[in-house]
C-alpha positions as CSV (number, residue, x, y, z in Angstrom):
1,M,118.7,-105.0,-249.2
2,L,119.7,-108.6,-250.0
3,G,119.3,-109.6,-246.3
4,K,115.8,-108.2,-246.1
5,T,114.7,-109.7,-249.4
6,A,116.3,-113.1,-248.6
7,N,114.7,-113.1,-245.1
8,G,111.3,-112.3,-246.5
9,L,111.3,-115.0,-249.2
10,Y,112.9,-117.6,-246.9
11,W,110.3,-117.0,-244.2
12,M,107.4,-116.7,-246.6
13,F,108.0,-120.2,-247.8
14,R,108.9,-121.6,-244.4
15,Y,105.5,-120.4,-243.1
16,L,103.7,-121.7,-246.1
17,E,105.2,-125.1,-245.8
18,R,104.6,-125.0,-242.0
19,A,100.9,-124.5,-242.6
20,E,100.6,-127.5,-244.9
21,N,102.8,-129.6,-242.6
22,T,100.7,-128.8,-239.6
23,S,97.6,-129.9,-241.5
24,R,99.4,-133.1,-242.2
25,L,100.2,-133.7,-238.6
26,V,96.5,-133.1,-237.7
27,E,95.6,-135.7,-240.3
28,T,98.2,-138.1,-238.9
29,G,96.7,-137.8,-235.4
30,Q,93.2,-138.2,-236.8
31,R,94.0,-141.4,-238.7
32,I,96.0,-142.9,-235.9
33,G,93.2,-142.1,-233.5
34,L,90.8,-144.2,-235.6
35,T,92.9,-147.3,-234.9
36,R,93.4,-146.7,-231.2
37,L,90.0,-146.1,-229.7
38,G,89.8,-145.0,-226.1
39,Q,93.1,-143.2,-225.8
40,D,92.3,-140.1,-227.9
41,D,93.5,-137.4,-225.6
42,D,96.9,-139.0,-224.9
43,E,97.4,-139.3,-228.6
44,W,96.7,-135.6,-229.3
45,A,99.1,-134.6,-226.5
46,S,101.7,-136.7,-228.3
47,V,101.0,-135.1,-231.7
48,M,101.3,-131.6,-230.2
49,Q,104.5,-132.7,-228.4
50,S,105.9,-133.8,-231.8
51,A,104.9,-130.4,-233.3
52,S,106.6,-128.6,-230.3
53,V,103.4,-126.8,-229.4
54,L,102.3,-128.8,-226.3
55,D,104.0,-126.5,-223.7
56,A,102.3,-123.4,-225.1
57,F,99.0,-125.2,-225.3
58,N,99.2,-126.3,-221.6
59,E,99.8,-122.7,-220.6
60,S,96.3,-121.7,-221.7
61,H,94.4,-125.0,-221.4
62,D,93.5,-127.1,-218.4
63,E,93.4,-130.4,-220.3
64,V,94.0,-131.9,-223.7
65,T,91.0,-132.9,-225.7
66,K,90.8,-133.8,-229.4
67,E,88.7,-130.8,-230.1
68,S,90.9,-128.3,-228.3
69,A,94.1,-129.8,-229.8
70,I,92.8,-129.6,-233.4
71,D,91.5,-126.0,-232.8
72,W,94.9,-125.0,-231.4
73,M,96.8,-126.5,-234.3
74,L,94.5,-125.2,-237.0
75,R,93.3,-121.8,-236.1
76,S,94.5,-120.4,-232.8
77,R,96.0,-116.9,-233.0
78,D,97.9,-117.7,-229.8
79,N,99.8,-120.5,-231.5
80,P,102.3,-119.0,-234.0
81,S,102.6,-122.4,-235.7
82,S,98.8,-122.9,-236.3
83,V,97.7,-123.1,-239.9
84,L,96.0,-119.8,-239.8
85,S,98.9,-118.0,-238.0
86,A,101.4,-119.5,-240.4
87,I,99.5,-118.5,-243.6
88,S,99.0,-115.0,-242.2
89,E,102.8,-114.7,-241.6
90,A,103.5,-116.1,-245.0
91,R,101.3,-113.4,-246.6
92,Q,102.8,-110.7,-244.4
93,N,106.3,-111.7,-245.6
94,A,105.0,-111.8,-249.2
95,R,103.8,-108.2,-248.8
96,M,107.3,-107.2,-247.6
97,V,108.9,-108.6,-250.7
98,R,106.1,-108.0,-253.2
99,T,108.4,-106.6,-255.9
100,A,110.5,-109.8,-255.8
101,L,107.4,-111.9,-256.6
102,T,105.6,-112.4,-259.9
103,G,102.0,-111.4,-260.1
104,E,100.9,-115.0,-260.2
105,V,102.8,-115.9,-257.0
106,W,101.3,-112.9,-255.1
107,E,97.8,-113.7,-256.3
108,A,98.1,-117.4,-255.3
109,M,99.5,-116.3,-251.9
110,N,96.7,-113.8,-251.3
111,G,94.1,-116.3,-252.4
112,C,95.5,-118.9,-250.0
113,Y,95.3,-116.4,-247.1
114,M,91.7,-115.4,-247.9
115,A,90.6,-119.0,-248.3
116,A,92.2,-120.1,-245.0
117,R,90.7,-117.1,-243.2
118,E,87.3,-118.0,-244.4
119,I,87.4,-121.7,-243.8
120,L,89.0,-121.3,-240.4
121,A,86.8,-118.5,-239.2
122,R,85.1,-120.9,-236.8
123,K,85.9,-124.3,-235.1
124,V,86.2,-127.1,-237.6
125,S,83.8,-130.0,-237.0
126,E,85.1,-133.6,-237.3
127,R,82.8,-134.1,-240.3
128,D,84.4,-131.1,-242.1
129,L,88.0,-131.8,-241.1
130,P,89.0,-133.8,-244.2
131,K,87.7,-131.2,-246.5
132,V,89.4,-128.4,-244.6
133,L,92.8,-130.2,-244.5
134,G,92.5,-130.9,-248.2
135,L,91.8,-127.3,-249.0
136,I,94.8,-126.1,-247.0
137,R,97.1,-128.5,-248.9
138,Q,95.5,-127.5,-252.3
139,R,95.9,-123.8,-251.7
140,T,99.6,-124.0,-250.5
141,A,100.3,-126.2,-253.5
142,L,99.0,-123.5,-255.8
143,V,101.5,-121.0,-254.4
144,R,104.3,-123.5,-254.9
145,G,103.1,-124.2,-258.4
146,A,103.0,-120.5,-259.3
147,T,106.5,-120.2,-257.9
148,H,107.9,-123.0,-259.9
149,G,106.2,-121.9,-263.1
150,T,106.9,-118.2,-263.1
151,M,109.8,-117.3,-260.9
152,L,113.3,-116.5,-262.3
153,R,115.9,-119.1,-261.1
154,N,118.0,-116.6,-259.3
155,D,119.1,-116.1,-255.7
156,I,115.6,-115.1,-254.7
157,Y,114.3,-118.4,-255.9
158,D,117.1,-120.2,-254.1
159,F,116.1,-118.7,-250.7
160,A,112.5,-119.6,-251.3
161,R,113.5,-123.2,-251.9
162,I,115.8,-123.3,-248.9
163,G,113.0,-122.2,-246.7
164,T,110.6,-124.7,-248.1
165,F,112.9,-127.7,-247.7
166,L,114.2,-126.8,-244.2
167,E,110.6,-126.7,-243.0
168,R,109.7,-129.8,-244.9
169,G,112.6,-131.9,-243.6
170,D,111.8,-130.7,-240.1
171,N,108.1,-131.8,-240.6
172,T,108.9,-135.3,-242.0
173,A,111.1,-135.9,-239.0
174,R,108.3,-134.8,-236.7
175,I,105.7,-137.0,-238.4
176,L,108.1,-139.9,-237.9
177,D,108.4,-138.9,-234.3
178,V,104.6,-139.1,-233.9
179,K,105.0,-142.8,-234.7
180,Y,107.5,-143.0,-231.8
181,Y,105.6,-140.9,-229.3
182,V,102.1,-142.2,-230.0
183,L,102.8,-145.9,-230.8
184,L,105.9,-146.9,-229.0
185,P,104.0,-147.6,-225.7
186,S,102.2,-150.5,-227.6
187,A,105.5,-152.3,-228.1
188,L,103.8,-155.7,-228.0
189,S,102.2,-154.9,-231.4
190,V,105.5,-154.1,-233.2
191,G,105.6,-156.1,-236.4
192,S,101.9,-156.9,-236.2
193,S,99.2,-156.0,-238.8
194,L,98.1,-153.1,-236.5
195,D,101.7,-151.8,-236.5
196,N,101.8,-152.0,-240.3
197,V,98.5,-150.0,-240.4
198,H,100.1,-147.3,-238.3
199,W,103.1,-147.2,-240.6
200,E,100.9,-146.9,-243.6
201,T,99.2,-144.0,-241.9
202,I,102.5,-142.2,-241.7
203,L,102.9,-142.8,-245.5
204,R,99.5,-141.3,-246.2
205,S,100.3,-138.2,-244.1
206,V,103.2,-137.3,-246.4
207,S,101.3,-138.3,-249.6
208,A,103.8,-141.1,-250.1
209,R,101.6,-144.2,-250.3
210,G,101.5,-144.4,-254.1
211,G,105.2,-143.7,-254.5
212,F,106.1,-146.3,-251.8
213,R,104.1,-149.0,-253.6
214,M,105.8,-148.1,-256.9
215,A,109.2,-148.5,-255.3
216,Y,108.6,-151.3,-252.8
217,G,105.4,-153.1,-253.8
218,S,102.2,-153.6,-251.8
219,Q,103.8,-155.3,-248.8
220,V,104.0,-152.7,-245.9
221,N,106.7,-153.0,-243.3
222,A,108.4,-150.6,-240.9
223,R,112.0,-151.0,-242.3
224,D,111.0,-150.2,-245.9
225,I,108.8,-147.2,-244.9
226,A,111.5,-145.7,-242.7
227,Q,114.0,-146.3,-245.6
228,F,111.7,-144.5,-248.0
229,L,111.0,-141.5,-245.7
230,I,114.5,-141.1,-244.3
231,L,117.0,-142.1,-246.9
232,D,115.3,-142.4,-250.3
233,R,116.4,-139.5,-252.5
234,R,113.5,-140.0,-255.0
235,M,110.8,-139.2,-252.4
236,P,110.2,-135.5,-252.3
237,R,109.5,-135.4,-248.6
238,S,112.2,-137.7,-247.4
239,L,114.9,-136.3,-245.1
240,N,117.6,-137.1,-247.6
241,F,115.8,-135.4,-250.4
242,C,115.2,-132.2,-248.4
243,A,118.8,-132.0,-247.2
244,S,120.0,-132.6,-250.8
245,K,117.8,-129.8,-252.2
246,I,119.0,-127.4,-249.5
247,H,122.6,-128.3,-250.4
248,D,121.9,-127.7,-254.1
249,N,120.4,-124.3,-253.6
250,L,123.2,-123.2,-251.2
251,R,125.6,-124.4,-253.9
252,Y,123.9,-122.1,-256.4
253,L,124.3,-119.2,-253.9
254,V,128.0,-120.0,-253.5
255,S,128.3,-119.8,-257.2
256,D,126.4,-116.6,-257.4
257,Y,128.3,-114.8,-254.6
258,G,131.7,-116.4,-255.2
259,A,132.2,-117.6,-251.6
260,E,131.6,-120.8,-249.7
261,T,129.7,-120.3,-246.4
262,P,129.6,-122.3,-243.1
263,S,126.0,-123.2,-243.9
264,Y,127.1,-124.7,-247.2
265,H,129.5,-127.0,-245.4
266,M,126.9,-127.8,-242.8
267,A,124.5,-128.9,-245.5
268,Q,127.2,-131.0,-247.2
269,A,127.8,-132.7,-243.9
270,L,124.1,-133.4,-243.5
271,V,123.9,-134.9,-247.0
272,D,126.9,-137.1,-246.3
273,R,125.3,-138.3,-243.1
274,F,122.3,-139.6,-245.0
275,V,124.5,-141.2,-247.7
276,H,126.6,-143.1,-245.2
277,H,123.8,-144.4,-243.0
278,D,121.7,-147.4,-243.7
279,I,118.3,-148.0,-242.2
280,D,119.4,-151.0,-240.1
281,A,121.9,-148.7,-238.3
282,V,119.2,-146.1,-237.8
283,F,116.9,-148.7,-236.0
284,E,119.8,-150.1,-234.1
285,S,120.8,-146.7,-232.7
286,G,117.1,-145.9,-232.0
287,L,114.6,-144.2,-234.4
288,H,113.6,-141.5,-231.9
289,E,117.2,-140.6,-231.0
290,Y,118.1,-140.5,-234.7
291,I,115.1,-138.3,-235.5
292,Q,115.9,-135.9,-232.7
293,S,119.5,-135.5,-233.9
294,V,118.2,-134.8,-237.4
295,L,115.8,-132.1,-236.0
296,I,118.7,-130.5,-234.2
297,A,120.8,-130.5,-237.4
298,F,118.1,-128.9,-239.5
299,G,117.6,-126.3,-236.8
300,Q,121.3,-125.4,-236.6
301,L,121.5,-125.3,-240.4
302,G,118.6,-122.8,-240.6
303,G,120.2,-120.6,-237.9
304,Q,123.6,-120.6,-239.8
305,I,121.9,-119.7,-243.1
306,E,120.3,-116.6,-241.4
307,K,123.7,-115.6,-240.1
308,D,125.6,-116.2,-243.3
309,Y,123.2,-114.1,-245.4
310,R,122.6,-111.4,-242.8
311,F,118.8,-111.7,-242.7
312,Y,118.4,-109.3,-239.9
313,E,120.8,-106.5,-240.8
């Protein structure tokens, strides 16, 4: 029974986070597109590449356009990572573990699903896109808020948190990779004011602009932003923060069940990796290569957690 409940909570919150994160990737593509007029379609292919949905898109589309890419990422039923698909899956998992949720969490999840189904019932116009993306983030945040405010801090809560931060860490890495895929070809502009605008766009996409200014001041540069989004443990969407929270919740599970697991040790190694790296070494080794290695590490950790806690038995 534990495996099924853990599986349901874990995937409910992974899908919920995925819906929000996909909306953030769409916003990133939209904002970057405004600074690079004339290359729109190539940029959207890059955004979908970073989201790992480009291959599936190409199987059913002849060409990449801004409109088709946004529709694929927001509302296509053929894309299991679209916002609408992810929220539908989150609700389905919530139904499976209904008795493990408080009434407030279930109501927030159900309301999120109904709002998304309504607002994504038809293609989203460019004029309405900011409002739609904002509503998606608001509704997913309501589910998280109800969870934090009403759920007992037990193993069920730990699995919900682990799912959330695995997905969030994966997404932050992918948003940083959008910077690589979309903007690296313009290497001549590295360090320019345009390059700084692009980096600030990345900050906005993870709601980190205000926090960055509090920590680093108003001067924007690639090194400090990468430091903030990769290594800063105060920033709730940084890679280090996400890895640390996963490790914390796995530690609570180790305490609850009285046995250390391979996934716990993998999470410890991931945290140690961030602690012992500095941002200059990351840039020296290559930002893209570093991000790809982190994505692999998060993916392997997720797979090991599913094995350790027998999700599918």
